[in-house]
C-alpha positions in Angstrom: 0.0 0.1 0.0 1.3 3.5 -1.0 0.9 6.6 0.7 0.6 10.0 -0.9 2.5 12.2 -1.3 1.9 16.2 -1.1 4.2 18.6 -1.8 3.0 22.1 -0.6 4.3 25.5 -1.1 2.8 28.8 -0.9 3.5 32.1 -3.6 1.8 35.6 -2.7 -1.1 34.2 -0.6 -1.5 31.3 -3.2 -1.1 27.4 -3.0 1.4 26.0 -5.3 0.8 21.9 -4.9 1.8 18.4 -6.2 0.0 15.1 -5.5 2.1 12.3 -6.0 4.5 13.8 -8.4 1.2 14.6 -10.6 1.0 18.4 -12.3 1.6 21.7 -10.4 -1.9 23.4 -9.5 -2.0 26.8 -8.5 -4.9 27.5 -6.0 -6.6 29.6 -3.6 -9.3 28.2 -1.5 -11.9 27.5 -3.8 -10.6 28.3 -7.1 -7.5 25.5 -9.1 -6.2 28.6 -11.2 -4.1 26.5 -13.2 -2.2 23.3 -13.7 1.5 23.5 -15.0 4.4 20.1 -15.4 6.8 21.9 -13.5 7.6 23.7 -10.0 9.3 26.4 -11.8 6.2 27.7 -14.0 4.1 26.9 -11.6 6.1 29.2 -9.5 6.3 31.9 -12.3 2.6 32.1 -12.6 2.1 32.4 -9.1 4.6 35.7 -8.9 2.5 36.8 -11.4 -0.4 37.3 -10.0 -2.0 40.1 -7.5 -1.1 39.6 -4.1 -4.2 37.1 -2.8 -5.9 37.4 0.9 -8.8 35.3 1.7 -12.0 36.9 3.0 -12.7 36.5 6.3 -15.8 37.0 8.2 -15.4 39.7 10.4 -18.2 40.4 12.8 -18.3 44.1 14.5 -17.4 44.1 18.0 -20.9 45.1 19.5 -20.3 46.4 23.1 
């Protein structure tokens, strides 16, 4: 039985990952933005995107 292998990095707020030596993917929490043959291509794509910050639900402090 083999164990899945995950390679994951972050660039400009995006996840750059590969599972089981498959294609490299550039993702946010809810979207896959691109798939690439090499890590360098995926990192270059992530670097060319504007910085990403996830939108959090901020509740107003009620006193």
